[in-house]
C-alpha positions as CSV (number, residue, x, y, z in Angstrom):
1,M,0.7,-33.7,11.2
2,N,2.7,-31.0,13.2
3,K,3.1,-27.4,12.4
4,R,6.8,-27.7,11.4
5,N,6.1,-30.2,8.7
6,K,3.0,-28.3,7.5
7,Q,5.1,-25.2,6.8
8,Q,7.9,-26.8,5.0
9,N,5.5,-28.3,2.6
10,Q,4.3,-24.8,1.7
11,P,6.0,-23.2,-1.5
12,L,8.2,-20.2,-0.9
13,L,6.8,-16.8,-1.8
14,T,8.8,-15.1,-4.7
15,P,8.9,-11.2,-4.5
16,T,7.3,-9.4,-7.3
17,K,9.3,-7.0,-9.4
18,E,8.0,-4.0,-7.5
19,E,8.7,-5.7,-4.0
20,R,12.3,-6.4,-5.4
21,Y,12.6,-2.7,-6.7
22,Q,11.4,-1.2,-3.2
23,Q,13.9,-3.8,-1.3
24,E,16.7,-2.4,-3.6
25,I,15.7,1.3,-3.0
26,A,15.9,0.5,0.9
27,D,19.2,-1.3,0.7
28,L,20.8,1.4,-1.3
29,K,19.3,4.2,1.2
30,A,20.9,2.0,4.0
31,K,24.3,1.8,2.2
32,L,24.0,5.5,1.7
33,A,23.2,6.4,5.2
34,Y,26.3,4.1,6.4
35,A,28.6,5.7,4.1
36,K,27.4,9.4,5.2
37,M,28.0,8.1,8.7
38,E,31.5,6.9,8.1
39,N,32.3,10.2,6.3
40,D,31.3,12.0,9.2
41,I,33.4,10.1,11.5
42,L,36.4,10.6,9.2
43,K,35.9,14.3,9.3
44,K,35.7,14.5,12.8
45,L,38.9,12.4,13.4
46,R,40.6,14.5,10.7
47,A,39.7,17.7,12.7
48,L,40.8,16.1,16.0
49,R,44.2,15.1,14.7
50,Q,44.7,18.7,13.1
51,R,43.8,20.3,16.4
52,E,46.3,17.8,18.0
53,E,49.1,18.7,15.8
54,K,48.3,22.5,16.2
55,D,48.4,22.1,20.0
56,K,51.8,20.3,19.7
57,R,53.4,23.3,18.2
């Protein structure tokens, strides 16, 4: 029996409530960090556009 067949016969592990909770926290932190990054980019873009408009006048 090769290793591949041996691994397929093993049951999949299900995460415990604590592990699911910790994973959910990690996912939410990642989403928050991404949203903050997007917000910063949009703020900088707005500032650049305002400066560009000011320079045109």
